[in-house]
N, CA, C and O atoms as a GROMACS GRO file, in nm:
protein
  304
    1MET      N    1  15.885   2.150  17.321
    1MET     CA    2  15.919   2.058  17.216
    1MET      C    3  15.961   2.139  17.094
    1MET      O    4  15.901   2.241  17.062
    2VAL      N    5  16.065   2.092  17.029
    2VAL     CA    6  16.116   2.158  16.910
    2VAL      C    7  16.094   2.066  16.790
    2VAL      O    8  16.128   1.948  16.794
    3LEU      N    9  16.040   2.122  16.687
    3LEU     CA   10  16.014   2.045  16.565
    3LEU      C   11  16.103   2.098  16.452
    3LEU      O   12  16.135   2.216  16.450
    4PRO      N   13  16.141   2.011  16.361
    4PRO     CA   14  16.226   2.055  16.250
    4PRO      C   15  16.147   2.123  16.138
    4PRO      O   16  16.168   2.095  16.020
    5ILE      N   17  16.056   2.210  16.176
    5ILE     CA   18  15.974   2.282  16.080
    5ILE      C   19  16.016   2.429  16.082
    5ILE      O   20  16.027   2.490  16.188
    6ASP      N   21  16.041   2.483  15.966
    6ASP     CA   22  16.080   2.623  15.955
    6ASP      C   23  15.953   2.707  15.938
    6ASP      O   24  15.885   2.695  15.836
    7LEU      N   25  15.922   2.790  16.036
    7LEU     CA   26  15.801   2.870  16.030
    7LEU      C   27  15.804   2.972  15.916
    7LEU      O   28  15.705   2.990  15.845
    8VAL      N   29  15.918   3.035  15.899
    8VAL     CA   30  15.935   3.133  15.792
    8VAL      C   31  16.054   3.086  15.708
    8VAL      O   32  16.163   3.067  15.763
    9PRO      N   33  16.036   3.067  15.579
    9PRO     CA   34  16.147   3.019  15.495
    9PRO      C   35  16.268   3.110  15.500
    9PRO      O   36  16.255   3.233  15.505
   10ASP      N   37  16.387   3.050  15.500
   10ASP     CA   38  16.511   3.126  15.514
   10ASP      C   39  16.545   3.212  15.392
   10ASP      O   40  16.632   3.298  15.402
   11PHE      N   41  16.479   3.190  15.280
   11PHE     CA   42  16.510   3.274  15.164
   11PHE      C   43  16.452   3.415  15.177
   11PHE      O   44  16.485   3.503  15.098
   12LEU      N   45  16.365   3.436  15.275
   12LEU     CA   46  16.315   3.572  15.301
   12LEU      C   47  16.421   3.647  15.383
   12LEU      O   48  16.465   3.598  15.487
   13PRO      N   49  16.461   3.763  15.337
   13PRO     CA   50  16.568   3.836  15.405
   13PRO      C   51  16.532   3.868  15.551
   13PRO      O   52  16.418   3.904  15.581
   14VAL      N   53  16.626   3.856  15.637
   14VAL     CA   54  16.623   3.888  15.780
   14VAL      C   55  16.523   3.803  15.858
   14VAL      O   56  16.563   3.727  15.946
   15ILE      N   57  16.396   3.814  15.828
   15ILE     CA   58  16.295   3.744  15.908
   15ILE      C   59  16.306   3.592  15.894
   15ILE      O   60  16.266   3.519  15.985
   16GLY      N   61  16.358   3.544  15.783
   16GLY     CA   62  16.374   3.401  15.764
   16GLY      C   63  16.469   3.339  15.865
   16GLY      O   64  16.446   3.227  15.911
   17HIS      N   65  16.574   3.412  15.900
   17HIS     CA   66  16.670   3.362  16.000
   17HIS      C   67  16.631   3.407  16.141
   17HIS      O   68  16.667   3.341  16.239
   18ALA      N   69  16.559   3.516  16.152
   18ALA     CA   70  16.519   3.567  16.283
   18ALA      C   71  16.428   3.469  16.355
   18ALA      O   72  16.440   3.451  16.476
   19ASP      N   73  16.337   3.406  16.284
   19ASP     CA   74  16.247   3.311  16.351
   19ASP      C   75  16.325   3.192  16.406
   19ASP      O   76  16.292   3.140  16.512
   20ASP      N   77  16.429   3.150  16.334
   20ASP     CA   78  16.514   3.041  16.384
   20ASP      C   79  16.584   3.081  16.513
   20ASP      O   80  16.590   3.003  16.608
   21ALA      N   81  16.637   3.201  16.516
   21ALA     CA   82  16.709   3.250  16.635
   21ALA      C   83  16.614   3.261  16.754
   21ALA      O   84  16.653   3.230  16.867
   22ILE      N   85  16.493   3.305  16.731
   22ILE     CA   86  16.396   3.318  16.840
   22ILE      C   87  16.359   3.181  16.896
   22ILE      O   88  16.349   3.164  17.018
   23ILE      N   89  16.338   3.085  16.809
   23ILE     CA   90  16.304   2.949  16.855
   23ILE      C   91  16.420   2.888  16.934
   23ILE      O   92  16.398   2.824  17.036
   24VAL      N   93  16.542   2.908  16.887
   24VAL     CA   94  16.660   2.856  16.959
   24VAL      C   95  16.670   2.922  17.096
   24VAL      O   96  16.699   2.854  17.195
   25ALA      N   97  16.648   3.052  17.103
   25ALA     CA   98  16.657   3.124  17.231
   25ALA      C   99  16.553   3.073  17.331
   25ALA      O  100  16.585   3.050  17.447
   26PHE      N  101  16.430   3.055  17.287
   26PHE     CA  102  16.326   3.004  17.376
   26PHE      C  103  16.354   2.860  17.421
   26PHE      O  104  16.331   2.825  17.536
   27THR      N  105  16.405   2.779  17.330
   27THR     CA  106  16.439   2.641  17.365
   27THR      C  107  16.553   2.637  17.466
   27THR      O  108  16.547   2.563  17.564
   28LEU      N  109  16.657   2.716  17.442
   28LEU     CA  110  16.770   2.724  17.534
   28LEU      C  111  16.724   2.771  17.671
   28LEU      O  112  16.766   2.716  17.774
   29ARG      N  113  16.640   2.871  17.673
   29ARG     CA  114  16.590   2.923  17.800
   29ARG      C  115  16.513   2.816  17.877
   29ARG      O  116  16.531   2.802  17.998
   30SER      N  117  16.429   2.741  17.808
   30SER     CA  118  16.351   2.636  17.873
   30SER      C  119  16.441   2.526  17.930
   30SER      O  120  16.422   2.483  18.044
   31VAL      N  121  16.537   2.482  17.851
   31VAL     CA  122  16.627   2.375  17.896
   31VAL      C  123  16.711   2.420  18.015
   31VAL      O  124  16.724   2.345  18.112
   32VAL      N  125  16.766   2.539  18.008
   32VAL     CA  126  16.851   2.589  18.116
   32VAL      C  127  16.772   2.609  18.244
   32VAL      O  128  16.819   2.575  18.352
   33ARG      N  129  16.653   2.663  18.233
   33ARG     CA  130  16.571   2.684  18.353
   33ARG      C  131  16.527   2.551  18.415
   33ARG      O  132  16.521   2.539  18.537
   34ARG      N  133  16.499   2.455  18.331
   34ARG     CA  134  16.457   2.324  18.383
   34ARG      C  135  16.573   2.253  18.452
   34ARG      O  136  16.554   2.190  18.556
   35ALA      N  137  16.693   2.263  18.396
   35ALA     CA  138  16.810   2.196  18.454
   35ALA      C  139  16.854   2.262  18.584
   35ALA      O  140  16.898   2.194  18.676
   36GLY      N  141  16.843   2.393  18.592
   36GLY     CA  142  16.885   2.466  18.711
   36GLY      C  143  17.026   2.520  18.696
   36GLY      O  144  17.107   2.470  18.618
   37ILE      N  145  17.054   2.624  18.773
   37ILE     CA  146  17.181   2.694  18.760
   37ILE      C  147  17.299   2.606  18.802
   37ILE      O  148  17.407   2.617  18.744
   38GLU      N  149  17.279   2.520  18.901
   38GLU     CA  150  17.389   2.436  18.947
   38GLU      C  151  17.433   2.338  18.838
   38GLU      O  152  17.552   2.319  18.815
   39ALA      N  153  17.336   2.275  18.773
   39ALA     CA  154  17.368   2.179  18.668
   39ALA      C  155  17.433   2.248  18.548
   39ALA      O  156  17.528   2.196  18.490
   40VAL      N  157  17.382   2.364  18.512
   40VAL     CA  158  17.439   2.437  18.399
   40VAL      C  159  17.581   2.478  18.430
   40VAL      O  160  17.670   2.465  18.346
   41ARG      N  161  17.604   2.529  18.551
   41ARG     CA  162  17.738   2.575  18.591
   41ARG      C  163  17.836   2.458  18.595
   41ARG      O  164  17.951   2.472  18.554
   42ALA      N  165  17.790   2.344  18.644
   42ALA     CA  166  17.877   2.226  18.655
   42ALA      C  167  17.922   2.175  18.518
   42ALA      O  168  18.030   2.118  18.506
   43HIS      N  169  17.839   2.194  18.416
   43HIS     CA  170  17.871   2.143  18.284
   43HIS      C  171  17.912   2.251  18.185
   43HIS      O  172  17.933   2.222  18.067
   44TRP      N  173  17.925   2.374  18.231
   44TRP     CA  174  17.959   2.486  18.141
   44TRP      C  175  18.106   2.478  18.101
   44TRP      O  176  18.193   2.490  18.188
   45PRO      N  177  18.136   2.459  17.972
   45PRO     CA  178  18.276   2.450  17.928
   45PRO      C  179  18.338   2.584  17.892
   45PRO      O  180  18.458   2.593  17.867
   46GLY      N  181  18.256   2.688  17.890
   46GLY     CA  182  18.304   2.818  17.844
   46GLY      C  183  18.360   2.904  17.956
   46GLY      O  184  18.387   2.857  18.066
   47THR      N  185  18.375   3.031  17.924
   47THR     CA  186  18.431   3.128  18.018
   47THR      C  187  18.324   3.177  18.116
   47THR      O  188  18.205   3.154  18.097
   48ASP      N  189  18.371   3.245  18.220
   48ASP     CA  190  18.278   3.305  18.316
   48ASP      C  191  18.195   3.414  18.250
   48ASP      O  192  18.076   3.430  18.281
   49ASP      N  193  18.257   3.490  18.159
   49ASP     CA  194  18.182   3.594  18.088
   49ASP      C  195  18.072   3.532  18.002
   49ASP      O  196  17.961   3.584  17.995
   50GLY      N  197  18.103   3.422  17.937
   50GLY     CA  198  18.003   3.352  17.857
   50GLY      C  199  17.889   3.299  17.942
   50GLY      O  200  17.773   3.304  17.902
   51PHE      N  201  17.922   3.248  18.061
   51PHE     CA  202  17.819   3.199  18.152
   51PHE      C  203  17.731   3.314  18.200
   51PHE      O  204  17.610   3.298  18.215
   52ALA      N  205  17.791   3.429  18.223
   52ALA     CA  206  17.713   3.546  18.265
   52ALA      C  207  17.615   3.587  18.156
   52ALA      O  208  17.501   3.622  18.185
   53VAL      N  209  17.658   3.582  18.031
   53VAL     CA  210  17.569   3.615  17.919
   53VAL      C  211  17.456   3.513  17.910
   53VAL      O  212  17.340   3.550  17.895
   54LEU      N  213  17.490   3.384  17.920
   54LEU     CA  214  17.388   3.280  17.918
   54LEU      C  215  17.287   3.301  18.031
   54LEU      O  216  17.167   3.284  18.011
   55SER      N  217  17.336   3.335  18.148
   55SER     CA  218  17.249   3.357  18.263
   55SER      C  219  17.155   3.474  18.240
   55SER      O  220  17.037   3.467  18.275
   56ARG      N  221  17.206   3.581  18.181
   56ARG     CA  222  17.121   3.696  18.151
   56ARG      C  223  17.016   3.661  18.046
   56ARG      O  224  16.899   3.696  18.061
   57LEU      N  225  17.057   3.592  17.941
   57LEU     CA  226  16.965   3.558  17.833
   57LEU      C  227  16.855   3.462  17.877
   57LEU      O  228  16.742   3.469  17.827
   58THR      N  229  16.887   3.373  17.968
   58THR     CA  230  16.790   3.273  18.010
   58THR      C  231  16.714   3.312  18.136
   58THR      O  232  16.623   3.241  18.179
   59GLY      N  233  16.750   3.424  18.197
   59GLY     CA  234  16.681   3.470  18.315
   59GLY      C  235  16.731   3.408  18.444
   59GLY      O  236  16.668   3.426  18.548
   60LEU      N  237  16.841   3.335  18.440
   60LEU     CA  238  16.893   3.274  18.561
   60LEU      C  239  16.945   3.378  18.660
   60LEU      O  240  16.950   3.351  18.780
   61ASN      N  241  16.984   3.494  18.612
   61ASN     CA  242  17.037   3.596  18.702
   61ASN      C  243  16.926   3.663  18.783
   61ASN      O  244  16.955   3.741  18.873
   62ARG      N  245  16.801   3.633  18.751
   62ARG     CA  246  16.690   3.690  18.827
   62ARG      C  247  16.629   3.588  18.921
   62ARG      O  248  16.516   3.604  18.965
   63ALA      N  249  16.704   3.484  18.953
   63ALA     CA  250  16.653   3.380  19.042
   63ALA      C  251  16.623   3.439  19.178
   63ALA      O  252  16.699   3.522  19.229
   64THR      N  253  16.515   3.396  19.237
   64THR     CA  254  16.475   3.450  19.367
   64THR      C  255  16.512   3.358  19.482
   64THR      O  256  16.488   3.391  19.598
   65ASP      N  257  16.572   3.244  19.452
   65ASP     CA  258  16.603   3.149  19.558
   65ASP      C  259  16.747   3.163  19.609
   65ASP      O  260  16.797   3.075  19.678
   66GLY      N  261  16.814   3.274  19.575
   66GLY     CA  262  16.947   3.297  19.625
   66GLY      C  263  17.057   3.245  19.535
   66GLY      O  264  17.174   3.268  19.563
   67THR      N  265  17.022   3.176  19.426
   67THR     CA  266  17.125   3.122  19.339
   67THR      C  267  17.190   3.228  19.253
   67THR      O  268  17.295   3.203  19.194
   68SER      N  269  17.131   3.347  19.244
   68SER     CA  270  17.190   3.451  19.162
   68SER      C  271  17.321   3.500  19.222
   68SER      O  272  17.402   3.560  19.151
   69ALA      N  273  17.344   3.475  19.350
   69ALA     CA  274  17.470   3.515  19.412
   69ALA      C  275  17.586   3.437  19.353
   69ALA      O  276  17.699   3.486  19.354
   70ALA      N  277  17.559   3.317  19.302
   70ALA     CA  278  17.665   3.237  19.242
   70ALA      C  279  17.719   3.301  19.115
   70ALA      O  280  17.833   3.275  19.077
   71LEU      N  281  17.640   3.383  19.051
   71LEU     CA  282  17.684   3.448  18.928
   71LEU      C  283  17.789   3.554  18.956
   71LEU      O  284  17.878   3.577  18.874
   72SER      N  285  17.779   3.618  19.069
   72SER     CA  286  17.873   3.726  19.099
   72SER      C  287  17.985   3.681  19.193
   72SER      O  288  18.066   3.764  19.237
   73ASP      N  289  17.990   3.553  19.225
   73ASP     CA  290  18.093   3.500  19.313
   73ASP      C  291  18.228   3.498  19.240
   73ASP      O  292  18.242   3.424  19.143
   74PRO      N  293  18.326   3.576  19.285
   74PRO     CA  294  18.455   3.580  19.216
   74PRO      C  295  18.534   3.450  19.229
   74PRO      O  296  18.630   3.431  19.155
   75GLN      N  297  18.496   3.362  19.319
   75GLN     CA  298  18.569   3.237  19.338
   75GLN      C  299  18.534   3.135  19.232
   75GLN      O  300  18.605   3.035  19.218
   76ARG      N  301  18.427   3.155  19.156
   76ARG     CA  302  18.384   3.059  19.053
   76ARG      C  303  18.460   3.078  18.927
   76ARG      O  304  18.437   3.007  18.829
   0.00000   0.00000   0.00000
């Protein structure tokens, strides 16, 4: 669950924005993992390189059920 509460105020240099980025990254990771690689790939509007980055950041490229092969499939 994501709440509109800022843990560290943004007027503090660096750390004020860093906490926001960390929360966004964890939320994105949770949503992508819950949806699954097939759903994310089907709705991905970006490039293959962008999808590869998203997969690395969210841990989808470490899937143990064989779906990680879809990331390196040149036909996609």
